[in-house]
N, C-alpha and C positions, 0 to 999 in steps of 0.2 A: 487354771492354777495361778497364772500371773495376776489376774484380776482379784482373786481372793487374798493373795499376799499383799497387794497394793492397798486393798481395803483395810487389812489388819494394821499396816503401817500408818495409814491415815487415822485410824481409830486411836492408836497409841499416841500419835502426834497431837491429836485434838485433846486428849486427856492431859498431856503435858502442858499444852497451851493454856487450857482452862485453869489448871492448878497454879501455873506460874503467874498468870494474869490476875488471878483473884486471890493472891495471898493476902492475908490480913495485915501484913506489916507495912503496906503502902497506902497512901491516901487514895480515895475513890477515883479521882480524875486520872491518876497514874495507872490505876488498875485497868480502866477502860482503854487508855492509850496503849498500854503494854499488850492488852488482849488483841486490839486491832492490828498492831504492828506484827505481832507474832503470828496471828492468823494469816495476814496478808503474805508474810514471808514464807509460810509453809504451804498454804493452799494456792497462792497466786500462780506459781510456776506449773502446778499440776493442772490448772484450768487452761492455760495457754497451749501447752503441748506442741509437739512438732507438726508442721504442716507437710502434707504429702505433695510431692512434685511429680509431674507427669512429663514424659518425653513428648516432643512434638510429634503429631501424627504423620507417619510416613506416607507420602503420596506415591502411589504406584501408577505409572503411566501405562496406558493400554498399548498394545502392539498396533502398528500401522495396518496390518492385515485385518485385525479384528474390527477396527474402525471402518475400514473400506468395506468389509463384508456387511456390517450393520447398515451403513448408509446406502450401499448398493441395493440392499433389499427394499429400502424405501424408494430409491430411484427407479427400480424395476417396476414397482406398482404405478409410478407416475408416468413413466416414459415408454416402457416396453409395449409393443403391440399385443402382447399376451398378458399384460398387467391389468390390475383392477380398474384403473381409470380409463384405459382403452376399452375395456368391456362395458363400462358405464356409457361411454361415448357412443359405442356401437349400438347399444340397446336404445339410447336416446334417439339416434338417427333412424332406427327402425320403428320408433314409437311403441316399443315393447315395455309398457308401464308395469305389467305384472312381473317381468324379469327384474326391472329396476327396484320394485318394492321388495322382492325376495332378496336380492343381492345386498341392498343397503342395510337390511336387518342384521346380517352377519359380518359384513365387511368392516364395520367399526372395530370389532374385536380383533379380526385378523390383521388389519392394517395399522390402526392407531395404537391399540394396546400392545400388540405383539411386536410388530416391526418398528414402529416409531418409538415405542417404549424402550426397546433394547438399545436403539441408537441414542436415545436421550440420556440413558444411564452413563454413557461414555463422556458426556459433557462434564467439564471440570469445575465450573463455578455455579454457585446457587442462582445467580442472575441469569446465566445462559439456560439453565434448566427451567427456570420460570418462563423465560421467553419461549423455549421449546414447548412447554406445557400449553402456552397460549396458542401456538400454531396447531398443536395436536387437538386442542379443544375446538379450534376453528374447523378442523377436518370433521369432527363429530357433528358440528352444526351444519356443515355443508352436506353431509350425508343425510341429516334430518331434513334439510331443505329439498334434497333430491327425492326423498321418500314422500314428503308432503305433496310435492308436485306430481307424484305418480299415483296418488290415491284416486279411486273411482270417483268420478264427478269433479275432481280437482286437477285432472291431467293437464299439464302445461309443458310442452317441449321447450319453450323459451326459458321457463323457470328451471327446468332440469339442467339445461345447458349452462345457464348462469351459475348454478351451484357447482357444476362440474368444473367450470373455469376457476371459481373461487377455491375449490379443493386443490386444483393444480397450483394455484398461487400460494396457498398455505403450505402445501407440501414442498414447494421450491424454496420458500423462506426457511423451512425447517432444514432442508438439505444444505443451505448456505452456512448453517452453524457448524458443519463438519470441519470447515477450515480453521475453527478456533481451537480444535482439540490438539493438544501436545501429545506426541507418541514417543515410545521408548526407542524406536529405531528410525 
């Protein structure tokens, strides 16, 4: 309804502008000048219009317990005797390449995507999130390296152990980002 009434007013205004600007009692140069001045004074403000303002985005700080829980899940996988990295180390020590192959195929989803992904979301700056993504991607490449060194005909305990150590290093660098998170309590 509002737009149709605005259009009607603009139509009436433009008719008035044209009739005033082109009245035959004025010289041609004044007719053009009057037309442009009147048109600008009527239509100019309607083109500019008010600008919309937005409130600053409110930053909600996570609770300290939520941050600790998310990063403890990552820490568990790296350091606990029942965590994934300890399992990888145990299977490497036993030269159980079949178990390493099987485990690395699903561990990326469980560790990097779920646990590291949840912890990464708590980081508060874009730069830190990008840094965390780099470490998480490093974990993926470490798992790929373990998998490659576990394939039939390419088995290498030294290669597997090298990538397990790199996985630990990438995971620890990721955990160090926890200290940058501001919490609400």
